[in-house]
Residue frames relative to the residue before (quaternion, step in Angstrom):
aa qw qx qy qz dx dy dz
M 1.0000 0.0000 0.0000 0.0000 0.00 0.00 0.00
R 0.0705 -0.7995 0.5965 0.0014 3.54 -0.76 1.09
S 0.0747 0.7740 -0.6270 0.0470 3.56 -1.11 0.71
A 0.5739 -0.6090 0.4311 0.3374 3.55 -1.23 0.50
F 0.7638 0.2720 -0.1379 0.5688 3.57 1.24 -0.34
E 0.5826 -0.5707 0.4453 0.3695 3.54 -1.24 0.43
L 0.3107 -0.7550 0.5501 0.1756 3.57 -0.77 1.04
P 0.5095 -0.6350 0.4770 0.3313 3.60 -1.00 0.75
A 0.6462 -0.5530 0.3692 0.3745 3.57 -1.14 0.65
T 0.6437 0.5258 -0.3332 0.4452 3.61 0.98 -0.76
V 0.6422 0.5060 -0.3156 0.4816 3.58 1.05 -0.76
K 0.6338 0.5287 -0.3287 0.4591 3.58 0.98 -0.83
R 0.6508 0.5117 -0.3205 0.4604 3.60 0.93 -0.85
S 0.6636 0.5045 -0.3013 0.4631 3.58 0.93 -0.89
L 0.6680 0.4933 -0.2961 0.4719 3.58 0.93 -0.88
T 0.6447 0.5159 -0.3203 0.4643 3.57 0.94 -0.86
S 0.6500 0.5160 -0.3093 0.4642 3.58 0.95 -0.86
A 0.6671 0.4964 -0.2993 0.4680 3.59 0.93 -0.90
L 0.6574 0.4980 -0.3100 0.4730 3.59 0.98 -0.81
H 0.6436 0.5056 -0.3222 0.4757 3.59 0.99 -0.76
D 0.6352 0.5195 -0.3300 0.4667 3.60 1.00 -0.75
A 0.7210 0.4481 -0.2441 0.4687 3.59 0.98 -0.85
L 0.8214 0.2817 -0.1009 0.4856 3.58 0.92 -0.92
G 0.6061 -0.5484 0.3606 0.4494 3.58 1.24 -0.31
R 0.5892 -0.6254 0.4025 0.3158 3.53 -1.13 0.73
E 0.6172 0.5756 -0.3522 0.4045 3.59 1.15 -0.50
V 0.5399 0.6184 -0.4018 0.4057 3.59 1.26 -0.24
E 0.2731 -0.7515 0.5807 0.1532 3.55 -0.83 1.04
V 0.1718 -0.7869 0.5886 0.0698 3.57 -0.82 1.02
A 0.0455 -0.7846 0.6181 -0.0129 3.55 -0.79 1.10
Y 0.2443 -0.7702 0.5778 0.1150 3.55 -1.10 0.75
E 0.0824 0.7875 -0.6082 0.0559 3.55 -1.04 0.80
R 0.4466 -0.6515 0.5409 0.2890 3.52 -1.27 0.49
A 0.0062 -0.7834 0.6208 -0.0309 3.55 -1.04 0.85
E 0.4094 -0.7511 0.4674 0.2231 3.55 -0.46 1.22
G 0.6551 0.5593 -0.3118 0.4010 3.60 1.08 -0.68
V 0.6309 0.4936 -0.3364 0.4951 3.59 1.23 -0.24
V 0.1335 -0.8524 0.5038 0.0429 3.56 0.28 1.34
C 0.8449 -0.1297 0.0445 0.5170 3.57 -0.66 1.17
G 0.6858 0.4477 -0.3058 0.4856 3.58 0.81 0.92
V 0.3859 -0.6838 0.5616 0.2610 3.52 -1.35 -0.36
E 0.1187 -0.7688 0.6246 0.0693 3.53 -1.28 0.46
I 0.1584 -0.7525 0.6331 0.0888 3.55 -1.01 0.88
R 0.0614 -0.7856 0.6156 0.0087 3.57 -0.84 1.03
A 0.1933 0.7659 -0.5948 0.1491 3.54 -0.93 0.95
G 0.8738 0.0296 -0.0289 0.4844 3.53 -0.99 0.88
G 0.7146 -0.4523 0.2558 0.4684 3.57 0.99 0.78
H 0.6436 0.4785 -0.3204 0.5042 3.59 1.28 0.11
S 0.1611 -0.7829 0.5962 0.0751 3.53 -1.24 0.51
L 0.0670 -0.7470 0.6607 0.0317 3.54 -1.09 0.82
A 0.0764 0.8317 -0.5385 0.1118 3.56 -0.50 1.18
W 0.0226 -0.7296 0.6815 0.0522 3.48 -1.34 0.47
S 0.1412 0.7698 -0.6128 0.1092 3.53 -0.91 0.97
L 0.6602 -0.4830 0.3860 0.4265 3.53 -1.26 0.28
E 0.6366 0.5405 -0.3265 0.4428 3.58 0.99 -0.83
S 0.6884 0.4610 -0.2959 0.4754 3.62 0.86 -0.90
Y 0.6126 0.5418 -0.3440 0.4614 3.58 1.08 -0.68
L 0.6854 0.4747 -0.2844 0.4732 3.60 0.88 -0.93
D 0.6120 0.5369 -0.3490 0.4642 3.61 1.06 -0.69
A 0.6698 0.4881 -0.2972 0.4742 3.59 0.91 -0.90
L 0.6364 0.5251 -0.3239 0.4630 3.59 1.00 -0.80
E 0.6443 0.5220 -0.3159 0.4610 3.57 0.96 -0.88
R 0.6536 0.5077 -0.3139 0.4653 3.61 0.95 -0.86
R 0.6567 0.5117 -0.3096 0.4595 3.58 0.95 -0.88
L 0.6533 0.5024 -0.3124 0.4725 3.59 0.97 -0.82
A 0.6557 0.5057 -0.3123 0.4655 3.59 0.94 -0.89
D 0.6451 0.5078 -0.3166 0.4751 3.60 0.98 -0.84
G 0.6731 0.5042 -0.2907 0.4564 3.56 0.93 -0.90
L 0.6826 0.4686 -0.2888 0.4807 3.56 0.94 -0.85
G 0.6362 0.5397 -0.3240 0.4461 3.56 1.06 -0.75
A 0.6674 0.4908 -0.2941 0.4766 3.58 1.15 -0.57
H 0.5784 0.5984 -0.3726 0.4106 3.59 1.22 -0.35
P 0.5243 -0.6622 0.4281 0.3213 3.65 -0.78 0.95
F 0.6111 0.5644 -0.3468 0.4332 3.59 1.00 -0.78
A 0.6828 0.4778 -0.2799 0.4767 3.59 0.97 -0.89
R 0.6470 0.5304 -0.3257 0.4404 3.61 0.97 -0.79
E 0.6673 0.5027 -0.3017 0.4592 3.59 1.09 -0.61
G 0.5248 -0.6641 0.3941 0.3581 3.58 1.29 0.05
N 0.4354 0.7253 -0.4354 0.3081 3.57 1.20 0.43
L 0.6224 0.5112 -0.3595 0.4712 3.60 1.23 -0.10
S 0.2043 -0.7698 0.5903 0.1316 3.56 -0.85 0.91
R 0.4340 -0.6946 0.5091 0.2647 3.54 -1.17 0.55
């Protein structure tokens, strides 16, 4: 489990318990700080990654807005300026 900030012990216990419930008790859970995970968390296991961060949220929001604006007739006619 990686995060940009130190997680409180109570949060670590809850996350470890949830991961053990989902993946099995034999799974070892380690915690580390990672500056690249901006305001979020990342779980890495077996070559896979599950992450949520402010950066990924804003990227998804930007894509949704661009898709939505691109579908709007006003935008397709070139009436939107940047």
